[in-house]
mmCIF file of the C-alpha atoms, coordinates in Angstrom:
data_MODEL
# 
_entry.id   MODEL 
# 
loop_
_atom_site.group_PDB 
_atom_site.id 
_atom_site.type_symbol 
_atom_site.label_atom_id 
_atom_site.label_alt_id 
_atom_site.label_comp_id 
_atom_site.label_asym_id 
_atom_site.label_entity_id 
_atom_site.label_seq_id 
_atom_site.pdbx_PDB_ins_code 
_atom_site.Cartn_x 
_atom_site.Cartn_y 
_atom_site.Cartn_z 
_atom_site.occupancy 
_atom_site.B_iso_or_equiv 
_atom_site.pdbx_formal_charge 
_atom_site.auth_seq_id 
_atom_site.auth_comp_id 
_atom_site.auth_asym_id 
_atom_site.auth_atom_id 
_atom_site.pdbx_PDB_model_num 
ATOM 1   C CA . MET A 1 1   ? 80.975 -117.633 -121.087 1.00 0.00 ? 1   MET A CA 1 
ATOM 2   C CA . LYS A 1 2   ? 78.136 -118.957 -123.459 1.00 0.00 ? 2   LYS A CA 1 
ATOM 3   C CA . LEU A 1 3   ? 74.795 -115.611 -123.435 1.00 0.00 ? 3   LEU A CA 1 
ATOM 4   C CA . LEU A 1 4   ? 71.761 -115.015 -125.364 1.00 0.00 ? 4   LEU A CA 1 
ATOM 5   C CA . VAL A 1 5   ? 71.216 -111.852 -127.043 1.00 0.00 ? 5   VAL A CA 1 
ATOM 6   C CA . THR A 1 6   ? 67.960 -111.579 -127.328 1.00 0.00 ? 6   THR A CA 1 
ATOM 7   C CA . GLY A 1 7   ? 67.256 -108.410 -130.001 1.00 0.00 ? 7   GLY A CA 1 
ATOM 8   C CA . ASN A 1 8   ? 70.536 -108.396 -130.774 1.00 0.00 ? 8   ASN A CA 1 
ATOM 9   C CA . ALA A 1 9   ? 69.489 -107.103 -134.503 1.00 0.00 ? 9   ALA A CA 1 
ATOM 10  C CA . GLY A 1 10  ? 68.258 -103.990 -132.789 1.00 0.00 ? 10  GLY A CA 1 
ATOM 11  C CA . PHE A 1 11  ? 70.739 -101.515 -131.937 1.00 0.00 ? 11  PHE A CA 1 
ATOM 12  C CA . VAL A 1 12  ? 71.387 -101.581 -128.528 1.00 0.00 ? 12  VAL A CA 1 
ATOM 13  C CA . GLY A 1 13  ? 71.441 -105.770 -129.101 1.00 0.00 ? 13  GLY A CA 1 
ATOM 14  C CA . PHE A 1 14  ? 73.624 -105.727 -131.902 1.00 0.00 ? 14  PHE A CA 1 
ATOM 15  C CA . HIS A 1 15  ? 76.396 -103.263 -129.991 1.00 0.00 ? 15  HIS A CA 1 
ATOM 16  C CA . VAL A 1 16  ? 76.741 -105.385 -127.049 1.00 0.00 ? 16  VAL A CA 1 
ATOM 17  C CA . ALA A 1 17  ? 76.620 -108.809 -129.148 1.00 0.00 ? 17  ALA A CA 1 
ATOM 18  C CA . ARG A 1 18  ? 79.127 -107.275 -131.069 1.00 0.00 ? 18  ARG A CA 1 
ATOM 19  C CA . ARG A 1 19  ? 80.865 -106.152 -128.068 1.00 0.00 ? 19  ARG A CA 1 
ATOM 20  C CA . LEU A 1 20  ? 81.144 -109.932 -126.340 1.00 0.00 ? 20  LEU A CA 1 
ATOM 21  C CA . LEU A 1 21  ? 82.156 -110.958 -129.554 1.00 0.00 ? 21  LEU A CA 1 
ATOM 22  C CA . GLU A 1 22  ? 85.183 -108.433 -129.520 1.00 0.00 ? 22  GLU A CA 1 
ATOM 23  C CA . GLU A 1 23  ? 85.092 -109.613 -125.998 1.00 0.00 ? 23  GLU A CA 1 
ATOM 24  C CA . GLY A 1 24  ? 85.811 -113.716 -127.275 1.00 0.00 ? 24  GLY A CA 1 
ATOM 25  C CA . GLU A 1 25  ? 82.182 -114.761 -126.000 1.00 0.00 ? 25  GLU A CA 1 
ATOM 26  C CA . SER A 1 26  ? 80.324 -117.403 -127.300 1.00 0.00 ? 26  SER A CA 1 
ATOM 27  C CA . ILE A 1 27  ? 77.345 -115.466 -127.924 1.00 0.00 ? 27  ILE A CA 1 
ATOM 28  C CA . VAL A 1 28  ? 73.101 -116.153 -129.573 1.00 0.00 ? 28  VAL A CA 1 
ATOM 29  C CA . GLY A 1 29  ? 71.939 -114.019 -131.175 1.00 0.00 ? 29  GLY A CA 1 
ATOM 30  C CA . PHE A 1 30  ? 67.375 -113.749 -130.915 1.00 0.00 ? 30  PHE A CA 1 
ATOM 31  C CA . ASP A 1 31  ? 65.408 -111.683 -133.348 1.00 0.00 ? 31  ASP A CA 1 
ATOM 32  C CA . VAL A 1 32  ? 61.932 -111.718 -136.150 1.00 0.00 ? 32  VAL A CA 1 
ATOM 33  C CA . VAL A 1 33  ? 64.097 -109.052 -138.044 1.00 0.00 ? 33  VAL A CA 1 
ATOM 34  C CA . ASN A 1 34  ? 60.647 -107.201 -137.932 1.00 0.00 ? 34  ASN A CA 1 
ATOM 35  C CA . ASP A 1 35  ? 60.060 -103.915 -140.722 1.00 0.00 ? 35  ASP A CA 1 
ATOM 36  C CA . TYR A 1 36  ? 58.834 -101.852 -137.614 1.00 0.00 ? 36  TYR A CA 1 
ATOM 37  C CA . TYR A 1 37  ? 62.104 -100.496 -139.128 1.00 0.00 ? 37  TYR A CA 1 
ATOM 38  C CA . ASP A 1 38  ? 63.655 -101.001 -142.108 1.00 0.00 ? 38  ASP A CA 1 
ATOM 39  C CA . PRO A 1 39  ? 64.914 -104.663 -141.963 1.00 0.00 ? 39  PRO A CA 1 
ATOM 40  C CA . ALA A 1 40  ? 68.019 -104.207 -144.654 1.00 0.00 ? 40  ALA A CA 1 
ATOM 41  C CA . VAL A 1 41  ? 69.602 -102.099 -141.681 1.00 0.00 ? 41  VAL A CA 1 
ATOM 42  C CA . LYS A 1 42  ? 68.994 -105.179 -139.237 1.00 0.00 ? 42  LYS A CA 1 
ATOM 43  C CA . GLU A 1 43  ? 70.327 -107.761 -142.011 1.00 0.00 ? 43  GLU A CA 1 
ATOM 44  C CA . ALA A 1 44  ? 73.672 -106.046 -142.017 1.00 0.00 ? 44  ALA A CA 1 
ATOM 45  C CA . ARG A 1 45  ? 74.235 -105.443 -138.727 1.00 0.00 ? 45  ARG A CA 1 
ATOM 46  C CA . LEU A 1 46  ? 73.721 -109.016 -138.632 1.00 0.00 ? 46  LEU A CA 1 
ATOM 47  C CA . ARG A 1 47  ? 76.679 -109.500 -140.922 1.00 0.00 ? 47  ARG A CA 1 
ATOM 48  C CA . ILE A 1 48  ? 78.790 -107.522 -139.143 1.00 0.00 ? 48  ILE A CA 1 
ATOM 49  C CA . LEU A 1 49  ? 77.670 -109.943 -136.018 1.00 0.00 ? 49  LEU A CA 1 
ATOM 50  C CA . GLU A 1 50  ? 79.021 -113.224 -138.842 1.00 0.00 ? 50  GLU A CA 1 
ATOM 51  C CA . GLU A 1 51  ? 82.211 -111.202 -139.719 1.00 0.00 ? 51  GLU A CA 1 
ATOM 52  C CA . THR A 1 52  ? 83.369 -109.848 -135.742 1.00 0.00 ? 52  THR A CA 1 
ATOM 53  C CA . ALA A 1 53  ? 82.845 -113.129 -135.087 1.00 0.00 ? 53  ALA A CA 1 
ATOM 54  C CA . ALA A 1 54  ? 85.286 -114.733 -138.495 1.00 0.00 ? 54  ALA A CA 1 
ATOM 55  C CA . ARG A 1 55  ? 88.295 -112.107 -136.876 1.00 0.00 ? 55  ARG A CA 1 
ATOM 56  C CA . THR A 1 56  ? 88.100 -113.282 -134.001 1.00 0.00 ? 56  THR A CA 1 
ATOM 57  C CA . GLY A 1 57  ? 87.477 -116.362 -133.492 1.00 0.00 ? 57  GLY A CA 1 
ATOM 58  C CA . SER A 1 58  ? 84.237 -116.450 -131.771 1.00 0.00 ? 58  SER A CA 1 
ATOM 59  C CA . GLU A 1 59  ? 81.990 -118.242 -131.724 1.00 0.00 ? 59  GLU A CA 1 
ATOM 60  C CA . TYR A 1 60  ? 78.206 -117.126 -132.924 1.00 0.00 ? 60  TYR A CA 1 
ATOM 61  C CA . THR A 1 61  ? 75.049 -118.811 -133.811 1.00 0.00 ? 61  THR A CA 1 
ATOM 62  C CA . PHE A 1 62  ? 72.219 -117.110 -135.737 1.00 0.00 ? 62  PHE A CA 1 
ATOM 63  C CA . ILE A 1 63  ? 68.621 -117.671 -134.850 1.00 0.00 ? 63  ILE A CA 1 
ATOM 64  C CA . ARG A 1 64  ? 66.068 -115.496 -136.332 1.00 0.00 ? 64  ARG A CA 1 
ATOM 65  C CA . ALA A 1 65  ? 62.434 -116.462 -135.088 1.00 0.00 ? 65  ALA A CA 1 
ATOM 66  C CA . ASP A 1 66  ? 59.795 -114.165 -132.643 1.00 0.00 ? 66  ASP A CA 1 
ATOM 67  C CA . LEU A 1 67  ? 60.488 -114.750 -128.506 1.00 0.00 ? 67  LEU A CA 1 
ATOM 68  C CA . ASN A 1 68  ? 55.942 -114.670 -128.967 1.00 0.00 ? 68  ASN A CA 1 
ATOM 69  C CA . ASP A 1 69  ? 57.032 -118.285 -130.669 1.00 0.00 ? 69  ASP A CA 1 
ATOM 70  C CA . GLN A 1 70  ? 57.348 -120.241 -126.675 1.00 0.00 ? 70  GLN A CA 1 
ATOM 71  C CA . ARG A 1 71  ? 58.536 -123.195 -128.635 1.00 0.00 ? 71  ARG A CA 1 
ATOM 72  C CA . SER A 1 72  ? 61.270 -121.762 -130.676 1.00 0.00 ? 72  SER A CA 1 
ATOM 73  C CA . VAL A 1 73  ? 62.220 -120.642 -127.518 1.00 0.00 ? 73  VAL A CA 1 
ATOM 74  C CA . SER A 1 74  ? 62.193 -123.637 -125.711 1.00 0.00 ? 74  SER A CA 1 
ATOM 75  C CA . ALA A 1 75  ? 63.486 -125.415 -128.828 1.00 0.00 ? 75  ALA A CA 1 
ATOM 76  C CA . CYS A 1 76  ? 67.223 -122.884 -128.418 1.00 0.00 ? 76  CYS A CA 1 
ATOM 77  C CA . PHE A 1 77  ? 67.096 -122.969 -124.915 1.00 0.00 ? 77  PHE A CA 1 
ATOM 78  C CA . ALA A 1 78  ? 67.101 -126.566 -125.127 1.00 0.00 ? 78  ALA A CA 1 
ATOM 79  C CA . ASP A 1 79  ? 70.192 -127.079 -127.534 1.00 0.00 ? 79  ASP A CA 1 
ATOM 80  C CA . HIS A 1 80  ? 72.254 -124.458 -125.629 1.00 0.00 ? 80  HIS A CA 1 
ATOM 81  C CA . ALA A 1 81  ? 73.080 -123.661 -122.165 1.00 0.00 ? 81  ALA A CA 1 
ATOM 82  C CA . PHE A 1 82  ? 73.101 -119.874 -121.130 1.00 0.00 ? 82  PHE A CA 1 
ATOM 83  C CA . ASP A 1 83  ? 75.902 -118.462 -118.574 1.00 0.00 ? 83  ASP A CA 1 
ATOM 84  C CA . ARG A 1 84  ? 74.270 -115.672 -119.720 1.00 0.00 ? 84  ARG A CA 1 
ATOM 85  C CA . VAL A 1 85  ? 70.816 -113.996 -120.633 1.00 0.00 ? 85  VAL A CA 1 
ATOM 86  C CA . ILE A 1 86  ? 71.178 -109.949 -121.843 1.00 0.00 ? 86  ILE A CA 1 
ATOM 87  C CA . HIS A 1 87  ? 67.328 -109.860 -122.921 1.00 0.00 ? 87  HIS A CA 1 
ATOM 88  C CA . LEU A 1 88  ? 67.771 -106.303 -124.821 1.00 0.00 ? 88  LEU A CA 1 
ATOM 89  C CA . ALA A 1 89  ? 64.524 -107.562 -127.758 1.00 0.00 ? 89  ALA A CA 1 
ATOM 90  C CA . ALA A 1 90  ? 61.319 -105.384 -127.174 1.00 0.00 ? 90  ALA A CA 1 
ATOM 91  C CA . GLN A 1 91  ? 59.093 -103.824 -128.985 1.00 0.00 ? 91  GLN A CA 1 
ATOM 92  C CA . ALA A 1 92  ? 60.082 -99.450  -128.609 1.00 0.00 ? 92  ALA A CA 1 
ATOM 93  C CA . GLY A 1 93  ? 58.078 -96.932  -129.344 1.00 0.00 ? 93  GLY A CA 1 
ATOM 94  C CA . VAL A 1 94  ? 55.502 -95.101  -126.961 1.00 0.00 ? 94  VAL A CA 1 
ATOM 95  C CA . ARG A 1 95  ? 52.653 -94.379  -129.461 1.00 0.00 ? 95  ARG A CA 1 
ATOM 96  C CA . TYR A 1 96  ? 53.308 -97.284  -131.810 1.00 0.00 ? 96  TYR A CA 1 
ATOM 97  C CA . SER A 1 97  ? 52.065 -99.067  -128.624 1.00 0.00 ? 97  SER A CA 1 
ATOM 98  C CA . LEU A 1 98  ? 48.975 -96.617  -129.243 1.00 0.00 ? 98  LEU A CA 1 
ATOM 99  C CA . VAL A 1 99  ? 48.019 -97.198  -132.749 1.00 0.00 ? 99  VAL A CA 1 
ATOM 100 C CA . ASN A 1 100 ? 49.402 -101.452 -131.563 1.00 0.00 ? 100 ASN A CA 1 
ATOM 101 C CA . PRO A 1 101 ? 49.069 -101.930 -128.234 1.00 0.00 ? 101 PRO A CA 1 
ATOM 102 C CA . GLY A 1 102 ? 48.867 -105.705 -129.369 1.00 0.00 ? 102 GLY A CA 1 
ATOM 103 C CA . ALA A 1 103 ? 51.635 -106.182 -130.653 1.00 0.00 ? 103 ALA A CA 1 
ATOM 104 C CA . TYR A 1 104 ? 53.052 -104.083 -128.040 1.00 0.00 ? 104 TYR A CA 1 
ATOM 105 C CA . VAL A 1 105 ? 52.032 -106.244 -125.436 1.00 0.00 ? 105 VAL A CA 1 
ATOM 106 C CA . GLN A 1 106 ? 52.783 -109.239 -127.246 1.00 0.00 ? 106 GLN A CA 1 
ATOM 107 C CA . SER A 1 107 ? 56.222 -108.354 -127.329 1.00 0.00 ? 107 SER A CA 1 
ATOM 108 C CA . ASN A 1 108 ? 56.893 -106.720 -124.463 1.00 0.00 ? 108 ASN A CA 1 
ATOM 109 C CA . VAL A 1 109 ? 55.416 -108.269 -122.092 1.00 0.00 ? 109 VAL A CA 1 
ATOM 110 C CA . VAL A 1 110 ? 54.494 -112.522 -123.832 1.00 0.00 ? 110 VAL A CA 1 
ATOM 111 C CA . ALA A 1 111 ? 58.327 -112.648 -125.171 1.00 0.00 ? 111 ALA A CA 1 
ATOM 112 C CA . PHE A 1 112 ? 59.298 -111.423 -121.820 1.00 0.00 ? 112 PHE A CA 1 
ATOM 113 C CA . LEU A 1 113 ? 57.671 -114.128 -119.705 1.00 0.00 ? 113 LEU A CA 1 
ATOM 114 C CA . ASN A 1 114 ? 58.232 -116.657 -122.055 1.00 0.00 ? 114 ASN A CA 1 
ATOM 115 C CA . VAL A 1 115 ? 61.876 -115.418 -121.533 1.00 0.00 ? 115 VAL A CA 1 
ATOM 116 C CA . LEU A 1 116 ? 61.519 -115.282 -118.115 1.00 0.00 ? 116 LEU A CA 1 
ATOM 117 C CA . GLU A 1 117 ? 60.692 -119.263 -118.026 1.00 0.00 ? 117 GLU A CA 1 
ATOM 118 C CA . ALA A 1 118 ? 63.220 -120.685 -120.453 1.00 0.00 ? 118 ALA A CA 1 
ATOM 119 C CA . CYS A 1 119 ? 65.509 -118.453 -118.051 1.00 0.00 ? 119 CYS A CA 1 
ATOM 120 C CA . ARG A 1 120 ? 63.617 -120.585 -114.895 1.00 0.00 ? 120 ARG A CA 1 
ATOM 121 C CA . HIS A 1 121 ? 63.640 -123.758 -116.169 1.00 0.00 ? 121 HIS A CA 1 
ATOM 122 C CA . ALA A 1 122 ? 67.396 -124.060 -117.591 1.00 0.00 ? 122 ALA A CA 1 
ATOM 123 C CA . LYS A 1 123 ? 68.727 -122.414 -114.669 1.00 0.00 ? 123 LYS A CA 1 
ATOM 124 C CA . VAL A 1 124 ? 70.413 -119.657 -115.934 1.00 0.00 ? 124 VAL A CA 1 
ATOM 125 C CA . PRO A 1 125 ? 72.584 -117.927 -112.925 1.00 0.00 ? 125 PRO A CA 1 
ATOM 126 C CA . HIS A 1 126 ? 71.892 -115.029 -114.289 1.00 0.00 ? 126 HIS A CA 1 
ATOM 127 C CA . LEU A 1 127 ? 69.636 -112.259 -116.494 1.00 0.00 ? 127 LEU A CA 1 
ATOM 128 C CA . THR A 1 128 ? 70.040 -109.127 -117.523 1.00 0.00 ? 128 THR A CA 1 
# 
C-alpha cells in the first residue's frame, strides 16, 4: 500500500511514518521543515526514516515542500497514486496563533484545503 504522511518530520508524523515503514508500507513523506522548533531535530528524524526504510526494504520518498503551495501538492499527487493519506501537518501552538494568526490559518486551513482537494481530484480512497 502507498501512503502519504504529511508532517512526517514532526513528532507524531515521524512516529507514524516510522511504524508504517517498519510494517513494510511504501511511504511518501511531505513536510516543509520550518523553524517553529529546532530544524535539526526534524532533520534527524528524516535521517532515521531513511535508515528505517533501508533497513526494512520499504520504499520511502521525502518531499520537502509547503502544503500551502498548491502546485507542490498537485505535483505530489500527480507523481504518486496514494491508497491512503494521513494528514498530520499543522502549525502547532495556540499561543503562536495569537502572535501570528496568518501563519496559523495558512498552515491549518489553506494547507488542509489543498490536501482535501488533491485527495478529491485523485480519488484517494481514504484520508485520515
